Structure formats: structure tokens, C-alpha cells
Backbone as CSV, one residue per row, in Angstrom:
resi,resn,N_x,N_y,N_z,CA_x,CA_y,CA_z,C_x,C_y,C_z
1,MET,16.559,-26.425,0.189,15.468,-25.825,0.935,14.308,-25.559,-0.020
2,ALA,13.105,-25.982,0.352,11.930,-25.819,-0.490,11.444,-24.376,-0.442
3,ARG,10.946,-23.906,-1.581,10.405,-22.555,-1.662,9.023,-22.528,-1.025
4,ALA,8.713,-21.447,-0.329,7.406,-21.307,0.316,6.298,-21.342,-0.736
5,GLN,5.175,-21.895,-0.342,4.038,-21.972,-1.245,3.483,-20.577,-1.507
6,GLU,3.159,-20.294,-2.758,2.588,-19.007,-3.134,1.080,-19.175,-3.326
7,ILE,0.322,-18.272,-2.742,-1.134,-18.297,-2.821,-1.580,-17.065,-3.580
8,GLU,-2.451,-17.247,-4.569,-2.971,-16.118,-5.328,-4.391,-15.806,-4.876
9,ILE,-4.664,-14.528,-4.649,-6.010,-14.071,-4.339,-6.549,-13.446,-5.613
10,VAL,-7.685,-13.937,-6.087,-8.215,-13.527,-7.386,-9.566,-12.824,-7.247
11,ALA,-9.886,-12.027,-8.267,-11.191,-11.387,-8.346,-12.227,-12.441,-8.714
12,GLU,-13.398,-12.339,-8.133,-14.463,-13.294,-8.418,-15.532,-12.711,-9.334
13,MET,-15.280,-11.490,-9.843,-16.232,-10.842,-10.748,-15.549,-9.671,-11.432
14,VAL,-16.206,-9.139,-12.455,-15.731,-7.909,-13.079,-16.031,-6.778,-12.107
15,ALA,-15.022,-5.950,-11.811,-15.207,-4.891,-10.815,-14.132,-3.829,-10.972
16,ASN,-14.365,-2.700,-10.311,-13.376,-1.631,-10.196,-12.685,-1.775,-8.844
17,VAL,-11.372,-1.563,-8.830,-10.629,-1.592,-7.571,-10.806,-0.219,-6.913
18,MET,-11.377,-0.206,-5.708,-11.572,1.049,-4.986,-10.400,1.334,-4.054
19,THR,-10.040,0.347,-3.219,-9.008,0.528,-2.206,-8.168,-0.733,-2.090
20,VAL,-6.874,-0.553,-1.921,-5.971,-1.667,-1.635,-5.433,-1.427,-0.228
21,TYR,-5.654,-2.384,0.658,-5.297,-2.219,2.071,-3.925,-2.774,2.436
22,VAL,-3.253,-3.422,1.501,-1.963,-4.048,1.798,-0.915,-3.582,0.797
23,ALA,0.336,-3.806,1.148,1.474,-3.498,0.279,2.438,-4.680,0.328
24,PRO,3.307,-4.819,-0.669,4.298,-5.892,-0.624,5.085,-5.847,0.680
25,GLY,5.227,-7.026,1.291,5.937,-7.145,2.565,5.019,-7.162,3.774
26,ASP,3.775,-6.717,3.607,2.813,-6.741,4.720,2.433,-8.174,5.073
27,THR,2.145,-8.399,6.341,1.658,-9.695,6.805,0.135,-9.676,6.836
28,VAL,-0.467,-10.726,6.293,-1.922,-10.859,6.223,-2.338,-12.077,7.042
29,ALA,-3.399,-11.931,7.830,-3.964,-13.041,8.602,-5.245,-13.502,7.920
30,PRO,-5.630,-14.760,8.115,-6.911,-15.216,7.573,-8.035,-14.315,8.087
31,GLY,-8.907,-13.893,7.182,-10.020,-13.034,7.548,-9.758,-11.554,7.340
32,ASP,-8.505,-11.177,7.020,-8.195,-9.772,6.758,-8.760,-9.343,5.407
33,THR,-9.325,-8.144,5.363,-9.752,-7.555,4.092,-8.514,-6.973,3.427
34,VAL,-8.258,-7.388,2.184,-7.041,-6.960,1.495,-7.318,-5.954,0.377
35,VAL,-8.491,-6.033,-0.229,-8.862,-5.144,-1.331,-10.357,-4.867,-1.229
36,LEU,-10.762,-3.666,-1.645,-12.179,-3.336,-1.724,-12.512,-3.098,-3.184
37,LEU,-13.463,-3.888,-3.703,-13.903,-3.761,-5.087,-15.267,-3.091,-5.136
38,GLU,-15.620,-2.558,-6.301,-16.945,-1.982,-6.533,-17.483,-2.559,-7.828
39,SER,-18.714,-3.065,-7.755,-19.374,-3.594,-8.938,-20.857,-3.300,-8.824
40,MET,-21.415,-2.708,-9.869,-22.851,-2.385,-9.904,-23.263,-1.577,-8.672
41,LYS,-22.428,-0.604,-8.314,-22.653,0.315,-7.190,-22.667,-0.372,-5.829
42,MET,-22.109,-1.578,-5.756,-21.983,-2.291,-4.486,-20.506,-2.425,-4.144
43,GLU,-20.168,-2.239,-2.865,-18.801,-2.439,-2.406,-18.626,-3.893,-1.985
44,ILE,-17.569,-4.524,-2.497,-17.313,-5.941,-2.225,-15.927,-6.076,-1.608
45,PRO,-15.853,-6.393,-0.301,-14.538,-6.613,0.305,-13.970,-7.966,-0.127
46,VAL,-12.679,-7.991,-0.447,-11.981,-9.235,-0.756,-11.236,-9.628,0.507
47,VAL,-11.605,-10.774,1.067,-11.064,-11.238,2.337,-10.127,-12.413,2.077
48,SER,-8.947,-12.367,2.662,-7.990,-13.452,2.504,-8.429,-14.665,3.317
49,GLU,-8.384,-15.818,2.694,-8.694,-17.066,3.402,-7.454,-17.659,4.049
50,HIS,-6.285,-17.115,3.690,-5.012,-17.651,4.162,-4.177,-16.546,4.790
51,GLY,-3.237,-16.941,5.605,-2.274,-16.003,6.157,-0.980,-16.071,5.381
52,GLY,-0.183,-15.019,5.465,1.111,-15.011,4.803,1.603,-13.600,4.612
53,THR,2.657,-13.480,3.833,3.259,-12.187,3.531,2.963,-11.836,2.083
54,VAL,2.566,-10.590,1.839,2.275,-10.143,0.476,3.580,-10.141,-0.324
55,THR,3.617,-10.966,-1.362,4.814,-11.066,-2.202,4.636,-10.354,-3.535
56,GLY,3.398,-10.091,-3.914,3.134,-9.390,-5.167,1.793,-8.699,-5.102
57,LEU,1.740,-7.485,-5.596,0.501,-6.717,-5.650,0.299,-6.326,-7.104
58,TRP,-0.778,-6.792,-7.715,-0.947,-6.661,-9.156,-2.025,-5.659,-9.556
59,VAL,-2.675,-4.991,-8.595,-3.716,-4.017,-8.909,-3.548,-2.764,-8.054
60,GLY,-4.197,-1.710,-8.467,-4.207,-0.470,-7.702,-5.559,0.205,-7.839
61,PRO,-5.827,1.202,-7.019,-7.099,1.916,-7.096,-7.343,2.462,-8.510
62,GLY,-8.570,2.270,-8.983,-8.938,2.719,-10.322,-8.822,1.652,-11.389
63,ASP,-8.124,0.550,-11.090,-8.003,-0.537,-12.059,-9.344,-1.253,-12.220
64,VAL,-9.556,-1.819,-13.394,-10.717,-2.669,-13.649,-10.206,-4.099,-13.738
65,VAL,-10.835,-4.993,-12.970,-10.420,-6.394,-12.979,-11.532,-7.264,-13.552
66,GLN,-11.119,-8.376,-14.109,-12.041,-9.357,-14.670,-12.112,-10.566,-13.742
67,ASP,-13.147,-11.349,-13.878,-13.288,-12.573,-13.095,-12.055,-13.449,-13.309
68,GLY,-11.379,-13.806,-12.219,-10.198,-14.661,-12.292,-8.869,-13.916,-12.318
69,ASP,-8.893,-12.583,-12.449,-7.639,-11.812,-12.423,-6.985,-11.917,-11.050
70,VAL,-5.660,-12.057,-11.025,-4.928,-12.115,-9.761,-4.823,-10.701,-9.199
71,LEU,-5.253,-10.537,-7.947,-5.160,-9.252,-7.266,-3.835,-9.114,-6.535
72,LEU,-3.461,-10.186,-5.815,-2.194,-10.185,-5.081,-1.765,-11.599,-4.796
73,SER,-0.514,-11.745,-4.415,0.054,-13.050,-4.076,0.563,-13.027,-2.651
74,LEU,0.404,-14.158,-1.976,0.892,-14.325,-0.603,1.904,-15.457,-0.576
75,GLY,2.984,-15.268,0.158,3.915,-16.347,0.453,3.513,-16.953,1.788
76,ALA,3.228,-18.240,1.777,2.757,-18.888,3.005,3.917,-19.259,3.896
């Protein structure tokens, strides 16, 4: 049996993590906001382009992320 494809959602800029809206095991639909980032006093919602189940959560509120850092993983 083939393992489900894993999708990584990454930060697209240096930012502070303000809010995480999902937890491991949660189901995410395309278009769902999964994390809220803050950069240069602007709030930036991170929206999932794919659906799936959260298999890994790698950030929490107060964390600082860099461009390309993995925020969470989805099992498709």
C-alpha cells in the first residue's frame, strides 16, 4: 500500500507567528486559513491550497519564521 502524499505549507517571508488555527489531526480544505503571520505590522493569513489532514505542526504563536520554513504538513 502506497503512503499518502505529504504536502508542506511554508512561510513566504520572515514573520512572527500570531495565531495557529489548526492542530495535528484536523482536516483542512482548500482555501482554509491555517496560520496568521505578522510582518512589518501587517497581518498575513496563510491559506492552504490543498485539502488533507494535518500530520505535523512545526510552529506556534510567538515563533519567528524565515522564508521557506515549514509551518505544517498535510497528508493528502
